[in-house]
N, C-alpha and C positions, 0 to 999 in steps of 0.2 A: 629518707631524702634529707631528714635536717641534719642526721649526723654525717652524710657523705657530703654536704657541704661545711660541717666545720668541720671534716675532714682534709675537704681541699683546701681552707681558708687557713687552716694550720699548714697544710703544705707549703701553700703560697708564701706565708710569712716568714717559715722556716728555710727557702730558696733565696729570698729576698735577704734575710739577716746574713747568710752564707755569703750570698754575694757582695751586701754590703762589709762584711768582713774582709772577704779576700781584695775588695778596691782598696781600702785603706791599709790594709798591709802591703800591697804593692806600693800604692801612693808612700806610704812612710818610708819602705825602703827606698823609692826612688827620689824621694826628696833630700835624703841623708848619702846618697851614693857620691856625688860633685866634693862631699868632704874627705875624702878617699884621696890620697896623692901617693905616688910612685915617689921612692927614695930617690930614684934617677931622674935628675932634672933633664925633660924634653922642651924641646921647640918648634914650632911648627915652619913649615914651610912658607915665605913670604908670598903674597897676590902680587901676581903680574896682569898690570893692567894694559891691553892692547886697543887696536881699533877695531876687531873683530868682534867685542864686546863691549857694552856700554852701562852694563849693570851687573853686579856680580853680590852673590849671598858671601859674608866675609865669615860664617860658624865652622868652613873646614880648614880655615887655616889660625884659627885665633887662638889663643893662650887664655885660660883663667885663672882665677886668683879670688877663694873666698877671704871676706873681711869680717867675718862671724862678730868682731866687736867692734866695730865701727871706728878704727885706733888708727889706721892707717892716712897718710896724705901723701900726696905726686912726690914728695921729695922724699919719703920713706919707700917708696916702689923701687926708686932709682938704686938703691941698694944690691950689693949682689947677693946679699941672705934671701930678700925677698924677690928678685928676680930670679933665681933657682927654684921656686918655689911655682913659679906659673905652670900648668898644666895643659896641656892641648886639649881644646874641646872638640876635636874629633867629631864636628858637625853638630854637635848638641845645642839648642837652642835657649831650652827649657830646663831649668835646674832647681824647680820645686820651692821647698823651704828651707834649703841647708842651712844658706846664710842670708842675712839683709841689705849686706853691701858685698859688692863684686868690682874686681879689677880686671881690665881685658887688657889684651897686648896686641897688636896687629903689627906685621910688617908688610910695605906697599913700595912697590916696584913702580913706577908708570914708564911703560914704554908706549903709551898711544903720543895725538899727535895735540891731546886736549890736556890743559893744566886747571881746569875748573870742574871741580869733582865735588859732590856732597855726602854725606854720609850718614846714615838714617838706623836710627832704632826703630824698630817697628812694635815697639810698645809704648801705647798714649800714659799708660798704667804706671811706669816710671816714676817714681818720686822726684830726682835727682837723676839727672846724665851729666857728665862731666866728660868732655875730650880735650887731651891733650897731645899736642905734636911739637915735642923737644925742639926738632931742627926748625921748624916753623915759626912759633909764636913760643917757643921756649918754656917757661913755668906755668904762663897765663893759660886759662881753657878758653877753647873756642867759644865763639857767641852761638847763644840756639839762635836761628831762624823764627824762631816762633811760628811753626806749622803745628798739623794734626799729631804728627809726630815729631821728637825730639831730632832734629835737623842740623845739621852743622856743616857751613860750607868749608871745603877746602882749597888751597893751592897747592898742588903735588907739580914740582918739577919734573919736566921732563928728563928721564932716563939717570934719576935718581933714586933712590932706596931713602923712606922713611919710614918713624916706626910712632907708631899711635898708640896712644892710652886712653882707654874710655874707664869711668867709673861711673857704677851704678847704685843706687841705693832705694829699697822698698820696703815697706811692710808687708807686700803680699806676695804674691808668688813672683821670684826671679825668672822671667822669663825675657832672652835678651838675643832676638833676631837683628842681626846686623845687615844691613846694606849699603853697596858704594853703588852710587850710579853718576853717570855725568850727568852734569846740569841740564842740557838740552832736553833728553829726555824726561826728568822729572815731572815738567808740567803734565805731558801726555797722560802720563801714569795717576795724577794726580787727577786730572780730567776725568778719566774713567770710573776711579774711586767714585767720586763727589755726586757723580750723575748716576751711580746705583744709591748711595746715600739717599738722592732723592729722591729715588724710587721706593727707597725702603721708608723712609719717614712721610712720603706723601700718602703712603699707603697707611699707616699708622694713624695719620692726622683723619683721614678718611673714615677709618672704624671707630676715631673716638669721637668724632664729629655725630656717627649714625646710630653709635650706642646712648649718646648724650640724648639724641631725638627720642629714642627708644625709652631712657628715663624720663624724659618729660612728658612722655605719652602715658607710661604705667606707674611714673612715681614707684618703680620697685625698685629699694636701695641695693638690690645684688648688683643689679645695672652700674651703678653709680660704683660700686666697690671692683667690679670688673672694669672700667674705664679708669679707677684709681694705678689698677694693677699693668695694665698695658701704659699709661703714661711711667709711671715708675719703673718699669721694665725699662720701656724705651729710653729716661734718660738716663738707666745705667750703661745702654749701649751706645747712647750719645759720649758717654766718659770714655766708655770703652774702645769706641772708634777715634777718640781726639779728638771730635769736632769741639768738645769744651775745653781742652786743653789750653786754649791762650786764656781763659781764667785765673788758670794757674801761675801765671805768669807775672801778674801785677796784686800789690792789695796784699790783704792779709792771709790770702791763699797762697803766699808767694814764699814764707817762709819754712824754713829747714824743718824738716821732720823730726820735731823735737816734741815732750811729751805734753802736749796741747789740747784744750779745751773744743777746738773747732776744726771743723774739716779740713785739714790743712793740704791735701795730696788730692791727686787722681786715685790711687788705691783705696783710700777709706771711703770716698766719695763714693765711687763705685759699689762697696760692698753695702754702701750706707743706703743706696737708691735699691738695692737689689735685694739685698732684707725685707726692704720696705714693700717690694712689690709681690715678694714670696706671703708678707700677712695680707697682704690685701686680695691675692689670688685665695686664699683660704676663709678667706672671710665670705670671697664671692663663691667660691665652691660649697661655703655652708649654708647660703643663703639661697643659692641656686638649686642644689640638690635637695636641701633640706633632710640630712640623713637623720635628723632629733627623732623624726615619729618612725621611723623602720630599721634603722641601723645606729642606736645609739654608743656605741664603743667608736664606731667610724666617725661620728657627731663630738666624739671625746677626743680625738688625735685631733680633731682640727681644733677645738677649742685649746688645746693644748698647743698646736704648732702657732699658734696666732698669739697667746705669751709668750712662746720662746723666742717669737720675731720681735714682739716689742722689747724684750727685755737686751736682745743681743743688740738691738738699735739703741739702745743707750749706751751698750758697752763701747760699740764702732766709735761713736761721737766721745767717749770718754776717755777710753783704756787701748783704742786701736794701738797706738806706738808700746803699748806694752806688750807685742806679740801675738794678738788674737787672732789673726791672721789666718794660721794654719789651723786652730779649731772652728773656723769659720767655713773652710772647705770641706771638712768632714761635716757639718751641718748642711753645707749645699749638698754633701753624696744622701745624707739621711733624707731631703727633699725630693731629691732626683729619684727615688725608689718612693718614697711616701705619697707624690702625689698620684701615678697612677694606681699606688695600692687604695685611696681612697674612692677615685674616679670608678676601678673596678671593683670594689667593694661595693659600692649603691650602684651599680650595674647590674652585681650577681643579686641585689637583694629585690631587685624588679624595677628599677627609677629606669626609664627607657630614655630620658635626656642622658644619663649619665652614662649609657651605651655609647652615643654620638660624641660624646666629649672626650671619652676614652679613644676614641678614633681620632681625633681633634690631637690629641698630648703625644700619640706617635710620632709625628717627625719629629716633634723637640727631643722625644727620648732619644731617637738614635742619631741626632744629630748634635745633641750637648752633650753626649757620653764624651765622644773625641774631646771637646772643649773641658771638662774637667779635666779628662789626664793629662791636657795641656797644666794644668794649672799645679798639678802634683807632680809634674816633671817627667812624665810618663809618655810623653809625644812629643816630638818637636814642630815648632810653629809653622803653619802652613795655611794653607787658604780653608782646609776644611776646618782644621782645628782652631782657627784664628775666626772666622766668620760661622761656623757649625752652629752655635749657637742663636744667632741673628736669623739665618737660613731656616732653624728649627721653630722660631718663637714666628717668626713671618708666615711662615706654612699656618701654625697653631693659630694664629689671631684670626687668618682669614677662614681656615674650616671653621674656628671657633665663633666666628661673626655668623657664616652659613649656618649653623647648627641654630644659634640663637636667633636667626632671621627665620628658619623656619618655627620655632619656639614662637616667636614673638607674632606668624602669622596664624597660629595654630590658635593663641590666644586671642587673636583680634576676630580670627572665626569663629570662636565660641562666644565673644563679647559680641560679635553680631548679631550670632543666633540668638544669644542670651536676651539681647535689646527688642529682637523681633519678635521673641515670647513674650516680654513681658510687655510690648506695644499691642500686641492679640490679645494678652490677656486685660489691657487697659479698655481695648475696645469693644470688648464682650463685658466687661465691667458698664462703659459707656453705655451700649445699647443696653443691658439688664433697666441699668439707674434711668433710663430713657424710658423704657417699657415701664418700669414701675411708677414714674414720675407722671406718665399716660394713665396708667390705670389707677392713681389718687386723684387725679385730675376728673377722671371720670366719676370716680366714687363721690369725690367733693362735689362734682357738679348735679350728681344723683340726689347725693344729700340735700343737697340747696334745692333743687327741685320739688324732692320730698318735704322737707320744711316751709318751701312757698306755698306746697300743697294743704299741708296740715294747716297753716295760716289762714290760707284761702277756707278752709273747711269748718275753721274754728270761728273766722268771720260769720259764715254764712251759720254756722251755728247759733251763735247768739244771736244773729237775726232771726231766725226759728223760734229761740227763748224769748225774746221781744216778744213777737209776733202771737206766742201762744200765751204768755202771760198778760197782754194787752184784756184781751178778750174779757177772761173770768173778772179781772179787777174791775173794769168798767162794768160789769154786772154787777160785784160786791159795791163799786159806788153809787151805781142806781138804785138798787137794793136798799141801802142804807140811807139814801135821800126821801124814798118813799117814806121809809117805816118815819123819819124825822117830821117830814111834812104829813104823817097820818094819813097818808093817801088810802091806805088800806086801813079799812074801819073793822072790818069784822076779823074775829083771833083767829080764824080758818086762814083766811089772805093773809095776815101776819105771819102766823108760824108757817108759809109755807115759803113765803120771802126770805123768813130767818133760815129755814132749811135750807134753799137755794145757795143765800149767802154762804152760810157753812161750807156747803157741797164746793162753790167755787173757791173760798180759801184754801180747801182741804187739796184743790188741783193746783192753786199757785203753790202751797206747801211743797207737793209735789216737783212742779218744776222748778223752785229752789233747791233742794234737794239733787236734782239733775245738775244743776247749775255748777253746785260746790263738788260733785263729782269729778265735773270736766274740770274743774281748778286744781282737784287732784288727779288729773290726769297722767302726773309723771309717777304716783304711787301704782298705776297700773302697769306702768311701761317696766318698772324696777321688777327685779327676781324676790319672791316673796316665800319664805319658808314655810308650805305646804301646813295643816296641821291632820292628823289622820284621826278620824272622826267614825262612828256606826252609822252608816247608810240609813236605815228605819228609825232611829233614836233623834239625828239630824231634823231629816226630812218632817219628822213630825212634830216637832217644835218650831218650825220655819211656816209649818202648815197652820199651825195656831195661830201663829202670832198674824199672819196676813189674813186667814180667815177673818178674826176680829173685823179688821179693815172693812174687810169687803161687807160683814154683815152690818157695821155702823152706816156703809155705803146705800144702806136700802136694798141689798142684794142679797139672796140668798147663795150659802157655800155649801158645797157639797165634795167631802174629803175622801178618797180613795188610798190606801196604802196597801200593796201586796208586796211583800217582802218574804218569798219562801226562803232567804237566807237572813238568818236574823242578825248573824255578827258579821255580814257584809260589810267592807270597812270603803271608804274614800280619800283620797289626800286632798284637801282642799285648803281656800281661803276663807274660814267661814262667815266672815262678816262681808267680803266681797258677795260672795254666792248669795247668801241672802237678798243681800242688794240686787242682784240679777232677778230673783223670783219677785222681789215688791217692784220692779219696773213692767214684768210682764202682767203681773196683778193689777197694776195700776194702769196698764193700758187698758186692759180687757175690762175692767171696771168703767171707765171712760168713755167706753163705747158699747157699754151695754144698758138698756133701759132699765127703769124704775121695775124690780119685781121680777128682773131678768135673775140667773142661776149663774155662778162662777163653779167650775169645777177642778178643783186641784186632785190629781192621780200621780202615783210616783210607783214604779214598778221595778223589779230588780231581774234582770236577764244575767247570760252568761257572764258577757265579760264587763256589762255598763248597765249603768243604772238609769232609770228614763222617768222623767218628769213633764208632764202635760199640764198648759191653763188653758182652759176651754171657757169660750164666753157665747152668750147667746146673742151676738149684736147683729148689725146688719154686714157684717163677713167684708171681704176684701175682693177687689176685680184681679181676676188670674194676672193681667199684663203689668201689677203693680207688685205682685209676690217678691220678684227677685229683689225688688229696689228696697225692699218695707226693714232691712236694718243696716243701710248705709246710713253715715253718719251726716252726710251732707245733702240729704233727703230733705227737700223742703215741705214742711211742712202746710198742710193742705191738700197735697198733690197726692194723696190718699188716705184712704181710712186707716187709722191705726198707727198711722208715721208720726216719730217722736224722737225726741234724744235718749230716753229709757231705752229704747228697743236696740238704739246702736251700743248703748255701754252692756247691756247685760248680752248682748251677742261677742262682745270682745270679753269679757269677765267667764265666760264659758269657756270660749277656744282657748283662753289661756289657762285653763284648768286643764283641759284637752279633750275636750267634749265638742259636740255639734249641735247646731240649735237651728230650726226649719219652720215652716208654719203651712199648714193647711186651711181655706177658707172655704166657704161657700155663701154667697150672696142670699143675705135674707134668712140664712141660718145661722150662721156664726163662725167664728176661727178657732184654730187648736194650735198653741204653741207648743213645740217639743225642744226636749234638749237634753243630752245624753252625760253622764257622768262616768268614768271609766273606775272599775274597781282597783283596789288596790290589790288583789291577788292576780287581776290580769296583768 
């Protein structure tokens, strides 16, 4: 498929080049044909004016004489030698670039009832037009009426013959359509022409205003280039239609066509704005179609055309009078073929917008061809050749504006769709953010409630600690006072008081340890790296340490360790777990009477190690068993309550174990907790 495409593009380029060569060759031959002259002098028949017709085309009866060197004056033309060199035009009105100066001879016989006539050269691009009527005004040229076309007023005597000489000079194409009209009919034809001009330029203004609004909306430089293209092309047509001709009748624009640095005539002014419009047109095409991304060769052509246009603008401004106009028409021919080549090439590459623009350029190609052949002198001046470029450009502007309107509408729809998507996305983000804020608010509220509850629990715990410490301290204080006052005289009584004081001080130390543990509560909340220890060895060491405290309290200690798996290991914090065991033992000692027994037992199961602390105290009521490990449980509400049990519960649960209690009134309590084995 790619090979077929390349072959098709190659054929199109070859055909285009052949057509360009044929057109340029025909133009060159047509531009030089007027230079040929017959050896035998010929003279056209005179134009007979009658009342039956009030307007005449004069090209059928005029004789022409090219003045290639611009050397002859009106006086020279009167010589017999030059008079014999005039040749009949035979209806031709376009002579191409054969010469930059022509002399025209006309014979008029007025058989009508009117003497007031006007002769017009229907080519506003003519730089110099002079009309001489020897029998009417001698060797002085007639005055230009200063209309859109070079127009001169004639007073033709009725029944007499008059010979007119018209001198034309231009550096552009020599197009000399002459018209003779009775003065009363001129205004009607001008009225119709200006009405059509008003419609044409009114449409141009509307298109420019619309495109400028599009540019202000999207800020796309391509639309600005397109506006400048339309504006410059309209200025070129403004000069072509003669509407700007009054500007060349006064000031610096009125000077003769000499080698000047200024745009000193309508022909080079027309070419200047035309080439400028071409440059902006290629800029607009390059920006709108953007061939750089998919057709780099076409983009290369566009860039070169833009650079050539810039160079030609400088040449027109500086060197137009050196005869570059005939080369400009060749460049216009290249443009005539290159613009559709660029559009069709972009459309071939898949640019959908280029397909529609190719349709828009079609009317200009159809109607612009005859106008180009007119410049070469291959076609006569008529309605189609003279206004074909304007008809085509008006249709092109209209279709292209509709295409760009559709393109802009699509962009607006896409933009609106994108905006809707952005709005929907922002709404979703807003809802998600609002939900997140609500969740965070709820989380903060829960955290605040937890902190408030923790603070309240801490306050109650401190109250419990104060209450529990006050009782043994009062007893210690009373015992010391009894000893100081020697209220107990016997040594047995004194020893009993000392022993009781010691026990109470021991209880106070336990309370202080619990209070310090509360102050280190943050340590309990933080993740601590556990240590891997052998269950049997650790438990034996812990039981031996707490067993000494039990014996010192006046109680009996019984230790049972049943570890079938001698090497069973547990992952724990040794200090914290020993603290939990000590709290359970302290609680058991507190509520076991003198001479009682504290049993410490440890066994190894399948997945857990089980530790039991049993006392022979008075037991705990069943209704108080659930609340026995709660921190906020008030001291005195149940036997065996206290801060040490709550701390022990938290340490064991953080280790991954469970703790529970079994109790019978008047029999005692058994506190159990488990520790997961590392193998499990």
